[in-house]
MARBA-487557 format. One record per residue: x negated, y, z of N, C-alpha, C, O in turn; residue number from 0; residue in three letters. Coordinates in steps of 0.1 Angstrom, whole numbers, plus 5000, padded with zeros to 4 digits. Example, Ala and Ser with C-alpha at 12.3 -4.5 7.8 and 13.67 -1.06 7.14 Angstrom:
2
<n.x=4868 | n.y=4943 | n.z=5078 | ca.x=4877 | ca.y=4955 | ca.z=5078 | c.x=4868 | c.y=4967 | c.z=5078 | o.x=4858 | o.y=4967 | o.z=5085 | nr=0 | rest=ALA>;
<n.x=4872 | n.y=4978 | n.z=5071 | ca.x=4863 | ca.y=4989 | ca.z=5071 | c.x=4871 | c.y=5000 | c.z=5079 | o.x=4866 | o.y=5011 | o.z=5080 | nr=1 | rest=SER>;
END
This chain:
122
<n.x=8279 | n.y=0676 | n.z=8864 | ca.x=8286 | ca.y=0690 | ca.z=8860 | c.x=8277 | c.y=0691 | c.z=8849 | o.x=8265 | o.y=0693 | o.z=8850 | nr=0 | rest=MET>;
<n.x=8286 | n.y=0690 | n.z=8834 | ca.x=8278 | ca.y=0694 | ca.z=8823 | c.x=8282 | c.y=0706 | c.z=8818 | o.x=8292 | o.y=0711 | o.z=8821 | nr=1 | rest=SER>;
<n.x=8273 | n.y=0713 | n.z=8810 | ca.x=8279 | ca.y=0725 | ca.z=8803 | c.x=8282 | c.y=0726 | c.z=8787 | o.x=8276 | o.y=0729 | o.z=8777 | nr=2 | rest=ASN>;
<n.x=8296 | n.y=0720 | n.z=8791 | ca.x=8300 | ca.y=0719 | ca.z=8777 | c.x=8308 | c.y=0735 | c.z=8773 | o.x=8312 | o.y=0743 | o.z=8782 | nr=3 | rest=ILE>;
<n.x=8310 | n.y=0737 | n.z=8763 | ca.x=8313 | ca.y=0749 | ca.z=8756 | c.x=8324 | c.y=0746 | c.z=8751 | o.x=8322 | o.y=0738 | o.z=8741 | nr=4 | rest=THR>;
<n.x=8338 | n.y=0751 | n.z=8753 | ca.x=8348 | ca.y=0746 | ca.z=8747 | c.x=8349 | c.y=0758 | c.z=8734 | o.x=8350 | o.y=0769 | o.z=8740 | nr=5 | rest=VAL>;
<n.x=8350 | n.y=0759 | n.z=8721 | ca.x=8350 | ca.y=0768 | ca.z=8712 | c.x=8367 | c.y=0769 | c.z=8707 | o.x=8374 | o.y=0760 | o.z=8710 | nr=6 | rest=GLN>;
<n.x=8371 | n.y=0777 | n.z=8700 | ca.x=8386 | ca.y=0776 | ca.z=8698 | c.x=8385 | c.y=0768 | c.z=8684 | o.x=8375 | o.y=0765 | o.z=8677 | nr=7 | rest=PRO>;
<n.x=8398 | n.y=0768 | n.z=8682 | ca.x=8399 | ca.y=0758 | ca.z=8668 | c.x=8393 | c.y=0767 | c.z=8655 | o.x=8391 | o.y=0779 | o.z=8656 | nr=8 | rest=PRO>;
<n.x=8390 | n.y=0760 | n.z=8647 | ca.x=8384 | ca.y=0768 | ca.z=8637 | c.x=8395 | c.y=0776 | c.z=8628 | o.x=8392 | o.y=0787 | o.z=8622 | nr=9 | rest=LEU>;
<n.x=8411 | n.y=0771 | n.z=8628 | ca.x=8418 | ca.y=0781 | ca.z=8623 | c.x=8422 | c.y=0794 | c.z=8631 | o.x=8427 | o.y=0803 | o.z=8625 | nr=10 | rest=GLU>;
<n.x=8419 | n.y=0795 | n.z=8646 | ca.x=8421 | ca.y=0805 | ca.z=8654 | c.x=8410 | c.y=0815 | c.z=8653 | o.x=8411 | o.y=0827 | o.z=8657 | nr=11 | rest=ALA>;
<n.x=8398 | n.y=0810 | n.z=8646 | ca.x=8385 | ca.y=0816 | ca.z=8645 | c.x=8390 | c.y=0825 | c.z=8633 | o.x=8390 | o.y=0838 | o.z=8634 | nr=12 | rest=GLN>;
<n.x=8394 | n.y=0818 | n.z=8620 | ca.x=8397 | ca.y=0827 | ca.z=8607 | c.x=8407 | c.y=0836 | c.z=8610 | o.x=8406 | o.y=0847 | o.z=8605 | nr=13 | rest=GLU>;
<n.x=8418 | n.y=0831 | n.z=8619 | ca.x=8431 | ca.y=0841 | ca.z=8619 | c.x=8425 | c.y=0853 | c.z=8626 | o.x=8429 | o.y=0864 | o.z=8624 | nr=14 | rest=SER>;
<n.x=8414 | n.y=0852 | n.z=8635 | ca.x=8409 | ca.y=0863 | ca.z=8639 | c.x=8400 | c.y=0873 | c.z=8633 | o.x=8398 | o.y=0885 | o.z=8635 | nr=15 | rest=SER>;
<n.x=8394 | n.y=0865 | n.z=8624 | ca.x=8386 | ca.y=0872 | ca.z=8613 | c.x=8394 | c.y=0882 | c.z=8604 | o.x=8393 | o.y=0894 | o.z=8601 | nr=16 | rest=TYR>;
<n.x=8403 | n.y=0870 | n.z=8598 | ca.x=8417 | ca.y=0879 | ca.z=8590 | c.x=8424 | c.y=0892 | c.z=8596 | o.x=8426 | o.y=0901 | o.z=8588 | nr=17 | rest=ARG>;
<n.x=8428 | n.y=0893 | n.z=8611 | ca.x=8431 | ca.y=0901 | ca.z=8617 | c.x=8422 | c.y=0913 | c.z=8619 | o.x=8427 | o.y=0924 | o.z=8619 | nr=18 | rest=LYS>;
<n.x=8410 | n.y=0913 | n.z=8622 | ca.x=8398 | ca.y=0921 | ca.z=8623 | c.x=8394 | c.y=0929 | c.z=8610 | o.x=8390 | o.y=0940 | o.z=8609 | nr=19 | rest=ASN>;
<n.x=8396 | n.y=0920 | n.z=8600 | ca.x=8395 | ca.y=0924 | ca.z=8582 | c.x=8405 | c.y=0934 | c.z=8582 | o.x=8402 | o.y=0946 | o.z=8580 | nr=20 | rest=THR>;
<n.x=8420 | n.y=0930 | n.z=8584 | ca.x=8429 | ca.y=0938 | ca.z=8581 | c.x=8431 | c.y=0950 | c.z=8590 | o.x=8438 | o.y=0960 | o.z=8587 | nr=21 | rest=ARG>;
<n.x=8424 | n.y=0949 | n.z=8600 | ca.x=8425 | ca.y=0963 | ca.z=8609 | c.x=8414 | c.y=0971 | c.z=8604 | o.x=8415 | o.y=0983 | o.z=8603 | nr=22 | rest=ARG>;
<n.x=8402 | n.y=0964 | n.z=8600 | ca.x=8393 | ca.y=0974 | ca.z=8592 | c.x=8400 | c.y=0980 | c.z=8579 | o.x=8400 | o.y=0992 | o.z=8575 | nr=23 | rest=LEU>;
<n.x=8405 | n.y=0969 | n.z=8571 | ca.x=8407 | ca.y=0975 | ca.z=8557 | c.x=8417 | c.y=0987 | c.z=8559 | o.x=8417 | o.y=0997 | o.z=8551 | nr=24 | rest=ALA>;
<n.x=8427 | n.y=0986 | n.z=8571 | ca.x=8438 | ca.y=0998 | ca.z=8573 | c.x=8433 | c.y=1011 | c.z=8577 | o.x=8437 | o.y=1022 | o.z=8573 | nr=25 | rest=PHE>;
<n.x=8422 | n.y=1008 | n.z=8585 | ca.x=8415 | ca.y=1021 | ca.z=8591 | c.x=8409 | c.y=1026 | c.z=8579 | o.x=8414 | o.y=1036 | o.z=8574 | nr=26 | rest=VAL>;
<n.x=8398 | n.y=1020 | n.z=8572 | ca.x=8394 | ca.y=1026 | ca.z=8562 | c.x=8402 | c.y=1031 | c.z=8550 | o.x=8398 | o.y=1040 | o.z=8543 | nr=27 | rest=CYS>;
<n.x=8414 | n.y=1026 | n.z=8549 | ca.x=8423 | ca.y=1033 | ca.z=8538 | c.x=8430 | c.y=1048 | c.z=8544 | o.x=8432 | o.y=1058 | o.z=8538 | nr=28 | rest=THR>;
<n.x=8431 | n.y=1046 | n.z=8559 | ca.x=8438 | ca.y=1056 | ca.z=8560 | c.x=8427 | c.y=1070 | c.z=8562 | o.x=8430 | o.y=1082 | o.z=8560 | nr=29 | rest=VAL>;
<n.x=8412 | n.y=1063 | n.z=8566 | ca.x=8405 | ca.y=1076 | ca.z=8567 | c.x=8399 | c.y=1082 | c.z=8549 | o.x=8396 | o.y=1093 | o.z=8547 | nr=30 | rest=ILE>;
<n.x=8400 | n.y=1073 | n.z=8542 | ca.x=8397 | ca.y=1074 | ca.z=8527 | c.x=8407 | c.y=1084 | c.z=8523 | o.x=8403 | o.y=1094 | o.z=8518 | nr=31 | rest=TYR>;
<n.x=8422 | n.y=1081 | n.z=8526 | ca.x=8431 | ca.y=1087 | ca.z=8517 | c.x=8431 | c.y=1102 | c.z=8526 | o.x=8433 | o.y=1113 | o.z=8520 | nr=32 | rest=VAL>;
<n.x=8429 | n.y=1102 | n.z=8538 | ca.x=8429 | ca.y=1118 | ca.z=8542 | c.x=8420 | c.y=1124 | c.z=8539 | o.x=8422 | o.y=1136 | o.z=8539 | nr=33 | rest=VAL>;
<n.x=8405 | n.y=1119 | n.z=8536 | ca.x=8393 | ca.y=1125 | ca.z=8531 | c.x=8393 | c.y=1127 | c.z=8519 | o.x=8384 | o.y=1135 | o.z=8516 | nr=34 | rest=LEU>;
<n.x=8402 | n.y=1122 | n.z=8508 | ca.x=8401 | ca.y=1121 | ca.z=8496 | c.x=8405 | c.y=1137 | c.z=8493 | o.x=8396 | o.y=1143 | o.z=8487 | nr=35 | rest=PHE>;
<n.x=8413 | n.y=1142 | n.z=8494 | ca.x=8417 | ca.y=1160 | ca.z=8492 | c.x=8402 | c.y=1169 | c.z=8492 | o.x=8397 | o.y=1178 | o.z=8485 | nr=36 | rest=PRO>;
<n.x=8399 | n.y=1164 | n.z=8503 | ca.x=8387 | ca.y=1174 | ca.z=8505 | c.x=8375 | c.y=1173 | c.z=8502 | o.x=8367 | o.y=1182 | o.z=8502 | nr=37 | rest=PHE>;
<n.x=8374 | n.y=1159 | n.z=8497 | ca.x=8358 | ca.y=1157 | ca.z=8491 | c.x=8363 | c.y=1157 | c.z=8474 | o.x=8354 | o.y=1157 | o.z=8466 | nr=38 | rest=ILE>;
<n.x=8372 | n.y=1158 | n.z=8471 | ca.x=8376 | ca.y=1157 | ca.z=8457 | c.x=8375 | c.y=1176 | c.z=8453 | o.x=8370 | o.y=1183 | o.z=8443 | nr=39 | rest=PHE>;
<n.x=8382 | n.y=1180 | n.z=8465 | ca.x=8379 | ca.y=1195 | ca.z=8464 | c.x=8364 | c.y=1201 | c.z=8464 | o.x=8362 | o.y=1211 | o.z=8457 | nr=40 | rest=PHE>;
<n.x=8354 | n.y=1194 | n.z=8472 | ca.x=8339 | ca.y=1195 | ca.z=8470 | c.x=8336 | c.y=1194 | c.z=8459 | o.x=8332 | o.y=1204 | o.z=8452 | nr=41 | rest=VAL>;
<n.x=8338 | n.y=1181 | n.z=8453 | ca.x=8335 | ca.y=1177 | ca.z=8438 | c.x=8336 | c.y=1187 | c.z=8431 | o.x=8326 | o.y=1193 | o.z=8428 | nr=42 | rest=ALA>;
<n.x=8348 | n.y=1193 | n.z=8427 | ca.x=8354 | ca.y=1202 | ca.z=8419 | c.x=8346 | c.y=1217 | c.z=8418 | o.x=8345 | o.y=1224 | o.z=8409 | nr=43 | rest=THR>;
<n.x=8340 | n.y=1218 | n.z=8433 | ca.x=8331 | ca.y=1231 | ca.z=8434 | c.x=8319 | c.y=1228 | c.z=8427 | o.x=8313 | o.y=1239 | o.z=8425 | nr=44 | rest=LEU>;
<n.x=8313 | n.y=1218 | n.z=8423 | ca.x=8298 | ca.y=1213 | ca.z=8416 | c.x=8297 | c.y=1223 | c.z=8406 | o.x=8286 | o.y=1227 | o.z=8403 | nr=45 | rest=SER>;
<n.x=8309 | n.y=1227 | n.z=8398 | ca.x=8308 | ca.y=1234 | ca.z=8387 | c.x=8299 | c.y=1246 | c.z=8391 | o.x=8292 | o.y=1252 | o.z=8382 | nr=46 | rest=GLY>;
<n.x=8298 | n.y=1251 | n.z=8404 | ca.x=8293 | ca.y=1263 | ca.z=8408 | c.x=8277 | c.y=1265 | c.z=8405 | o.x=8270 | o.y=1275 | o.z=8407 | nr=47 | rest=LEU>;
<n.x=8272 | n.y=1249 | n.z=8399 | ca.x=8258 | ca.y=1251 | ca.z=8399 | c.x=8253 | c.y=1257 | c.z=8385 | o.x=8242 | o.y=1257 | o.z=8380 | nr=48 | rest=VAL>;
<n.x=8266 | n.y=1261 | n.z=8381 | ca.x=8257 | ca.y=1267 | ca.z=8367 | c.x=8258 | c.y=1283 | c.z=8373 | o.x=8260 | o.y=1292 | o.z=8364 | nr=49 | rest=PHE>;
<n.x=8258 | n.y=1286 | n.z=8383 | ca.x=8255 | ca.y=1302 | ca.z=8388 | c.x=8241 | c.y=1304 | c.z=8386 | o.x=8236 | o.y=1314 | o.z=8380 | nr=50 | rest=ASP>;
<n.x=8237 | n.y=1296 | n.z=8390 | ca.x=8219 | ca.y=1299 | ca.z=8388 | c.x=8214 | c.y=1298 | c.z=8372 | o.x=8212 | o.y=1287 | o.z=8365 | nr=51 | rest=LYS>;
<n.x=8212 | n.y=1312 | n.z=8366 | ca.x=8208 | ca.y=1314 | ca.z=8354 | c.x=8199 | c.y=1306 | c.z=8347 | o.x=8200 | o.y=1304 | o.z=8335 | nr=52 | rest=PRO>;
<n.x=8189 | n.y=1299 | n.z=8354 | ca.x=8177 | ca.y=1292 | ca.z=8348 | c.x=8184 | c.y=1279 | c.z=8344 | o.x=8178 | o.y=1270 | o.z=8337 | nr=53 | rest=ASN>;
<n.x=8192 | n.y=1278 | n.z=8348 | ca.x=8194 | ca.y=1259 | ca.z=8346 | c.x=8202 | c.y=1257 | c.z=8334 | o.x=8212 | o.y=1261 | o.z=8329 | nr=54 | rest=LEU>;
<n.x=8193 | n.y=1248 | n.z=8330 | ca.x=8199 | ca.y=1242 | ca.z=8316 | c.x=8213 | c.y=1234 | c.z=8315 | o.x=8214 | o.y=1229 | o.z=8326 | nr=55 | rest=ASN>;
<n.x=8223 | n.y=1232 | n.z=8308 | ca.x=8233 | ca.y=1227 | ca.z=8306 | c.x=8233 | c.y=1210 | c.z=8310 | o.x=8241 | o.y=1204 | o.z=8318 | nr=56 | rest=ALA>;
<n.x=8226 | n.y=1206 | n.z=8304 | ca.x=8222 | ca.y=1190 | ca.z=8305 | c.x=8221 | c.y=1187 | c.z=8323 | o.x=8229 | o.y=1179 | o.z=8329 | nr=57 | rest=ALA>;
<n.x=8213 | n.y=1193 | n.z=8327 | ca.x=8211 | ca.y=1193 | ca.z=8340 | c.x=8225 | c.y=1198 | c.z=8351 | o.x=8230 | o.y=1191 | o.z=8360 | nr=58 | rest=LEU>;
<n.x=8228 | n.y=1205 | n.z=8350 | ca.x=8242 | ca.y=1212 | ca.z=8357 | c.x=8252 | c.y=1200 | c.z=8352 | o.x=8259 | o.y=1196 | o.z=8361 | nr=59 | rest=GLY>;
<n.x=8255 | n.y=1194 | n.z=8341 | ca.x=8264 | ca.y=1187 | ca.z=8337 | c.x=8265 | c.y=1170 | c.z=8346 | o.x=8274 | o.y=1163 | o.z=8349 | nr=60 | rest=LEU>;
<n.x=8246 | n.y=1168 | n.z=8347 | ca.x=8241 | ca.y=1157 | ca.z=8354 | c.x=8246 | c.y=1159 | c.z=8370 | o.x=8253 | o.y=1150 | o.z=8375 | nr=61 | rest=THR>;
<n.x=8244 | n.y=1169 | n.z=8374 | ca.x=8250 | ca.y=1174 | ca.z=8388 | c.x=8264 | c.y=1173 | c.z=8391 | o.x=8267 | o.y=1171 | o.z=8403 | nr=62 | rest=PHE>;
<n.x=8272 | n.y=1174 | n.z=8381 | ca.x=8289 | ca.y=1178 | ca.z=8381 | c.x=8291 | c.y=1161 | c.z=8381 | o.x=8298 | o.y=1157 | o.z=8390 | nr=63 | rest=ILE>;
<n.x=8287 | n.y=1154 | n.z=8372 | ca.x=8291 | ca.y=1139 | ca.z=8371 | c.x=8285 | c.y=1131 | c.z=8383 | o.x=8291 | o.y=1121 | o.z=8386 | nr=64 | rest=GLY>;
<n.x=8273 | n.y=1136 | n.z=8389 | ca.x=8271 | ca.y=1130 | ca.z=8402 | c.x=8278 | c.y=1132 | c.z=8410 | o.x=8280 | o.y=1123 | o.z=8418 | nr=65 | rest=ALA>;
<n.x=8285 | n.y=1145 | n.z=8412 | ca.x=8293 | ca.y=1148 | ca.z=8423 | c.x=8310 | c.y=1142 | c.z=8423 | o.x=8317 | o.y=1141 | o.z=8432 | nr=66 | rest=ALA>;
<n.x=8312 | n.y=1139 | n.z=8409 | ca.x=8325 | ca.y=1134 | ca.z=8408 | c.x=8325 | c.y=1121 | c.z=8411 | o.x=8336 | o.y=1116 | o.z=8412 | nr=67 | rest=ILE>;
<n.x=8313 | n.y=1111 | n.z=8412 | ca.x=8312 | ca.y=1099 | ca.z=8413 | c.x=8317 | c.y=1095 | c.z=8429 | o.x=8320 | o.y=1083 | o.z=8432 | nr=68 | rest=CYS>;
<n.x=8317 | n.y=1105 | n.z=8438 | ca.x=8322 | ca.y=1105 | ca.z=8449 | c.x=8336 | c.y=1102 | c.z=8455 | o.x=8339 | o.y=1092 | o.z=8463 | nr=69 | rest=VAL>;
<n.x=8343 | n.y=1112 | n.z=8450 | ca.x=8359 | ca.y=1110 | ca.z=8451 | c.x=8368 | c.y=1100 | c.z=8440 | o.x=8380 | o.y=1097 | o.z=8440 | nr=70 | rest=PRO>;
<n.x=8356 | n.y=1096 | n.z=8429 | ca.x=8362 | ca.y=1082 | ca.z=8422 | c.x=8359 | c.y=1072 | c.z=8428 | o.x=8367 | o.y=1063 | o.z=8425 | nr=71 | rest=ILE>;
<n.x=8349 | n.y=1068 | n.z=8437 | ca.x=8347 | ca.y=1057 | ca.z=8445 | c.x=8359 | c.y=1057 | c.z=8455 | o.x=8363 | o.y=1045 | o.z=8456 | nr=72 | rest=SER>;
<n.x=8365 | n.y=1065 | n.z=8461 | ca.x=8374 | ca.y=1060 | ca.z=8469 | c.x=8385 | c.y=1054 | c.z=8463 | o.x=8387 | o.y=1043 | o.z=8468 | nr=73 | rest=ILE>;
<n.x=8394 | n.y=1057 | n.z=8453 | ca.x=8406 | ca.y=1048 | ca.z=8450 | c.x=8400 | c.y=1035 | c.z=8445 | o.x=8407 | o.y=1025 | o.z=8447 | nr=74 | rest=PRO>;
<n.x=8388 | n.y=1033 | n.z=8440 | ca.x=8384 | ca.y=1019 | ca.z=8439 | c.x=8381 | c.y=1013 | c.z=8446 | o.x=8385 | o.y=1001 | o.z=8446 | nr=75 | rest=ILE>;
<n.x=8373 | n.y=1019 | n.z=8459 | ca.x=8372 | ca.y=1011 | ca.z=8470 | c.x=8387 | c.y=1008 | c.z=8478 | o.x=8389 | o.y=0998 | o.z=8484 | nr=76 | rest=SER>;
<n.x=8396 | n.y=1017 | n.z=8478 | ca.x=8409 | ca.y=1012 | ca.z=8483 | c.x=8410 | c.y=0999 | c.z=8477 | o.x=8407 | o.y=0989 | o.z=8483 | nr=77 | rest=ILE>;
<n.x=8414 | n.y=1001 | n.z=8465 | ca.x=8420 | ca.y=0989 | ca.z=8455 | c.x=8411 | c.y=0977 | c.z=8457 | o.x=8417 | o.y=0966 | o.z=8458 | nr=78 | rest=TYR>;
<n.x=8398 | n.y=0977 | n.z=8457 | ca.x=8389 | ca.y=0966 | ca.z=8461 | c.x=8392 | c.y=0960 | c.z=8475 | o.x=8393 | o.y=0948 | o.z=8476 | nr=79 | rest=CYS>;
<n.x=8393 | n.y=0968 | n.z=8484 | ca.x=8394 | ca.y=0965 | ca.z=8500 | c.x=8405 | c.y=0954 | c.z=8498 | o.x=8402 | o.y=0943 | o.z=8501 | nr=80 | rest=ILE>;
<n.x=8421 | n.y=0959 | n.z=8491 | ca.x=8432 | ca.y=0950 | ca.z=8493 | c.x=8433 | c.y=0942 | c.z=8484 | o.x=8440 | o.y=0932 | o.z=8487 | nr=81 | rest=TRP>;
<n.x=8429 | n.y=0941 | n.z=8471 | ca.x=8429 | ca.y=0929 | ca.z=8466 | c.x=8418 | c.y=0921 | c.z=8469 | o.x=8420 | o.y=0909 | o.z=8466 | nr=82 | rest=SER>;
<n.x=8409 | n.y=0923 | n.z=8473 | ca.x=8400 | ca.y=0910 | ca.z=8480 | c.x=8405 | c.y=0905 | c.z=8492 | o.x=8402 | o.y=0894 | o.z=8495 | nr=83 | rest=ARG>;
<n.x=8413 | n.y=0915 | n.z=8502 | ca.x=8421 | ca.y=0907 | ca.z=8512 | c.x=8431 | c.y=0900 | c.z=8508 | o.x=8431 | o.y=0889 | o.z=8511 | nr=84 | rest=TYR>;
<n.x=8441 | n.y=0902 | n.z=8501 | ca.x=8450 | ca.y=0895 | ca.z=8496 | c.x=8448 | c.y=0883 | c.z=8489 | o.x=8456 | o.y=0874 | o.z=8489 | nr=85 | rest=CYS>;
<n.x=8435 | n.y=0882 | n.z=8484 | ca.x=8428 | ca.y=0868 | ca.z=8478 | c.x=8420 | c.y=0860 | c.z=8488 | o.x=8413 | o.y=0849 | o.z=8486 | nr=86 | rest=ARG>;
<n.x=8421 | n.y=0866 | n.z=8501 | ca.x=8411 | ca.y=0855 | ca.z=8513 | c.x=8399 | c.y=0857 | c.z=8511 | o.x=8391 | o.y=0850 | o.z=8516 | nr=87 | rest=GLY>;
<n.x=8394 | n.y=0869 | n.z=8502 | ca.x=8379 | ca.y=0872 | ca.z=8505 | c.x=8376 | c.y=0884 | c.z=8514 | o.x=8374 | o.y=0896 | o.z=8512 | nr=88 | rest=ARG>;
<n.x=8377 | n.y=0875 | n.z=8527 | ca.x=8375 | ca.y=0891 | ca.z=8537 | c.x=8360 | c.y=0893 | c.z=8540 | o.x=8358 | o.y=0904 | o.z=8546 | nr=89 | rest=TYR>;
<n.x=8351 | n.y=0886 | n.z=8537 | ca.x=8336 | ca.y=0891 | ca.z=8535 | c.x=8337 | c.y=0904 | c.z=8524 | o.x=8336 | o.y=0916 | o.z=8529 | nr=90 | rest=ARG>;
<n.x=8339 | n.y=0902 | n.z=8514 | ca.x=8340 | ca.y=0910 | ca.z=8504 | c.x=8346 | c.y=0921 | c.z=8505 | o.x=8341 | o.y=0931 | o.z=8500 | nr=91 | rest=LYS>;
<n.x=8361 | n.y=0922 | n.z=8513 | ca.x=8370 | ca.y=0932 | ca.z=8515 | c.x=8364 | c.y=0939 | c.z=8526 | o.x=8368 | o.y=0951 | o.z=8527 | nr=92 | rest=ALA>;
<n.x=8354 | n.y=0935 | n.z=8535 | ca.x=8346 | ca.y=0941 | ca.z=8546 | c.x=8335 | c.y=0951 | c.z=8538 | o.x=8333 | o.y=0964 | o.z=8540 | nr=93 | rest=ARG>;
<n.x=8327 | n.y=0943 | n.z=8529 | ca.x=8319 | ca.y=0952 | ca.z=8523 | c.x=8327 | c.y=0964 | c.z=8513 | o.x=8323 | o.y=0975 | o.z=8514 | nr=94 | rest=PHE>;
<n.x=8337 | n.y=0962 | n.z=8503 | ca.x=8345 | ca.y=0971 | ca.z=8497 | c.x=8348 | c.y=0983 | c.z=8507 | o.x=8354 | o.y=0991 | o.z=8501 | nr=95 | rest=SER>;
<n.x=8345 | n.y=0986 | n.z=8521 | ca.x=8350 | ca.y=0995 | ca.z=8531 | c.x=8338 | c.y=1005 | c.z=8531 | o.x=8336 | o.y=1016 | o.z=8537 | nr=96 | rest=CYS>;
<n.x=8327 | n.y=0997 | n.z=8521 | ca.x=8313 | ca.y=1006 | ca.z=8524 | c.x=8310 | c.y=1010 | c.z=8508 | o.x=8299 | o.y=1013 | o.z=8504 | nr=97 | rest=LEU>;
<n.x=8320 | n.y=1010 | n.z=8501 | ca.x=8316 | ca.y=1013 | ca.z=8484 | c.x=8314 | c.y=1032 | c.z=8488 | o.x=8303 | o.y=1037 | o.z=8483 | nr=98 | rest=ILE>;
<n.x=8324 | n.y=1040 | n.z=8495 | ca.x=8320 | ca.y=1054 | ca.z=8491 | c.x=8310 | c.y=1059 | c.z=8500 | o.x=8305 | o.y=1070 | o.z=8498 | nr=99 | rest=PRO>;
<n.x=8306 | n.y=1051 | n.z=8509 | ca.x=8294 | ca.y=1052 | ca.z=8519 | c.x=8282 | c.y=1054 | c.z=8511 | o.x=8275 | o.y=1063 | o.z=8510 | nr=100 | rest=LEU>;
<n.x=8282 | n.y=1040 | n.z=8505 | ca.x=8269 | ca.y=1037 | ca.z=8498 | c.x=8270 | c.y=1048 | c.z=8484 | o.x=8260 | o.y=1052 | o.z=8478 | nr=101 | rest=ILE>;
<n.x=8282 | n.y=1050 | n.z=8480 | ca.x=8280 | ca.y=1060 | ca.z=8465 | c.x=8275 | c.y=1073 | c.z=8472 | o.x=8266 | o.y=1078 | o.z=8467 | nr=102 | rest=THR>;
<n.x=8280 | n.y=1078 | n.z=8483 | ca.x=8275 | ca.y=1090 | ca.z=8489 | c.x=8259 | c.y=1092 | c.z=8491 | o.x=8252 | o.y=1102 | o.z=8489 | nr=103 | rest=LEU>;
<n.x=8256 | n.y=1080 | n.z=8496 | ca.x=8240 | ca.y=1077 | ca.z=8498 | c.x=8233 | c.y=1082 | c.z=8487 | o.x=8226 | o.y=1092 | o.z=8486 | nr=104 | rest=GLY>;
<n.x=8237 | n.y=1073 | n.z=8477 | ca.x=8232 | ca.y=1070 | ca.z=8464 | c.x=8232 | c.y=1083 | c.z=8458 | o.x=8221 | o.y=1087 | o.z=8453 | nr=105 | rest=VAL>;
<n.x=8242 | n.y=1089 | n.z=8458 | ca.x=8244 | ca.y=1104 | ca.z=8449 | c.x=8237 | c.y=1113 | c.z=8456 | o.x=8231 | o.y=1121 | o.z=8449 | nr=106 | rest=VAL>;
<n.x=8235 | n.y=1115 | n.z=8470 | ca.x=8229 | ca.y=1124 | ca.z=8476 | c.x=8214 | c.y=1122 | c.z=8474 | o.x=8207 | o.y=1133 | o.z=8475 | nr=107 | rest=TYR>;
<n.x=8206 | n.y=1109 | n.z=8472 | ca.x=8194 | ca.y=1108 | ca.z=8470 | c.x=8192 | c.y=1111 | c.z=8457 | o.x=8181 | o.y=1118 | o.z=8455 | nr=108 | rest=ALA>;
<n.x=8201 | n.y=1108 | n.z=8445 | ca.x=8198 | ca.y=1109 | ca.z=8435 | c.x=8199 | c.y=1126 | c.z=8431 | o.x=8192 | o.y=1131 | o.z=8422 | nr=109 | rest=PHE>;
<n.x=8208 | n.y=1134 | n.z=8439 | ca.x=8206 | ca.y=1148 | ca.z=8433 | c.x=8192 | c.y=1156 | c.z=8440 | o.x=8185 | o.y=1163 | o.z=8434 | nr=110 | rest=LEU>;
<n.x=8190 | n.y=1152 | n.z=8453 | ca.x=8177 | ca.y=1155 | ca.z=8458 | c.x=8165 | c.y=1156 | c.z=8448 | o.x=8158 | o.y=1166 | o.z=8445 | nr=111 | rest=GLU>;
<n.x=8164 | n.y=1139 | n.z=8444 | ca.x=8152 | ca.y=1139 | ca.z=8434 | c.x=8154 | c.y=1151 | c.z=8422 | o.x=8147 | o.y=1161 | o.z=8420 | nr=112 | rest=VAL>;
<n.x=8166 | n.y=1149 | n.z=8417 | ca.x=8166 | ca.y=1156 | ca.z=8404 | c.x=8165 | c.y=1172 | c.z=8408 | o.x=8163 | o.y=1180 | o.z=8399 | nr=113 | rest=LEU>;
<n.x=8167 | n.y=1177 | n.z=8424 | ca.x=8165 | ca.y=1191 | ca.z=8427 | c.x=8153 | c.y=1193 | c.z=8428 | o.x=8149 | o.y=1204 | o.z=8424 | nr=114 | rest=SER>;
<n.x=8141 | n.y=1180 | n.z=8434 | ca.x=8129 | ca.y=1182 | ca.z=8440 | c.x=8120 | c.y=1183 | c.z=8424 | o.x=8110 | o.y=1189 | o.z=8422 | nr=115 | rest=ALA>;
<n.x=8127 | n.y=1177 | n.z=8415 | ca.x=8119 | ca.y=1175 | ca.z=8401 | c.x=8121 | c.y=1188 | c.z=8394 | o.x=8112 | o.y=1195 | o.z=8390 | nr=116 | rest=ILE>;
<n.x=8135 | n.y=1190 | n.z=8393 | ca.x=8136 | ca.y=1201 | ca.z=8383 | c.x=8139 | c.y=1215 | c.z=8388 | o.x=8134 | o.y=1224 | o.z=8381 | nr=117 | rest=PHE>;
<n.x=8143 | n.y=1219 | n.z=8396 | ca.x=8148 | ca.y=1232 | ca.z=8405 | c.x=8135 | c.y=1240 | c.z=8414 | o.x=8133 | o.y=1252 | o.z=8415 | nr=118 | rest=LEU>;
<n.x=8127 | n.y=1229 | n.z=8418 | ca.x=8116 | ca.y=1236 | ca.z=8425 | c.x=8108 | c.y=1248 | c.z=8415 | o.x=8105 | o.y=1260 | o.z=8418 | nr=119 | rest=THR>;
<n.x=8105 | n.y=1243 | n.z=8403 | ca.x=8100 | ca.y=1253 | ca.z=8395 | c.x=8108 | c.y=1264 | c.z=8389 | o.x=8102 | o.y=1273 | o.z=8383 | nr=120 | rest=ALA>;
<n.x=8120 | n.y=1265 | n.z=8390 | ca.x=8128 | ca.y=1272 | ca.z=8386 | c.x=8130 | c.y=1282 | c.z=8394 | o.x=8138 | o.y=1290 | o.z=8392 | nr=121 | rest=ILE>;
END
């Protein structure tokens, strides 16, 4: 008795990968579309950073510009997900699902560094 494992044909594996990518793209699209208005609203509140009287205009505008990057990344991500999926670039389509999360992490780290440098002395 030999231990021969039978793997599905390559077409079936690719089809399964394509279906899983389509599901992931659909789920990410729905989540991002639902969250977009709320994230955009929070980004519009970033103008309240000027309530601090000792904050200079350049730093305040930097905070606002960084906060706007997160909602802007959502439609860009949705476009990248579906355009790459339609071209058959399924791995890049899956990576495109992470664009808003990566943007959120980078913006958060950037804002924390700026606050630590410039706002602790104020």
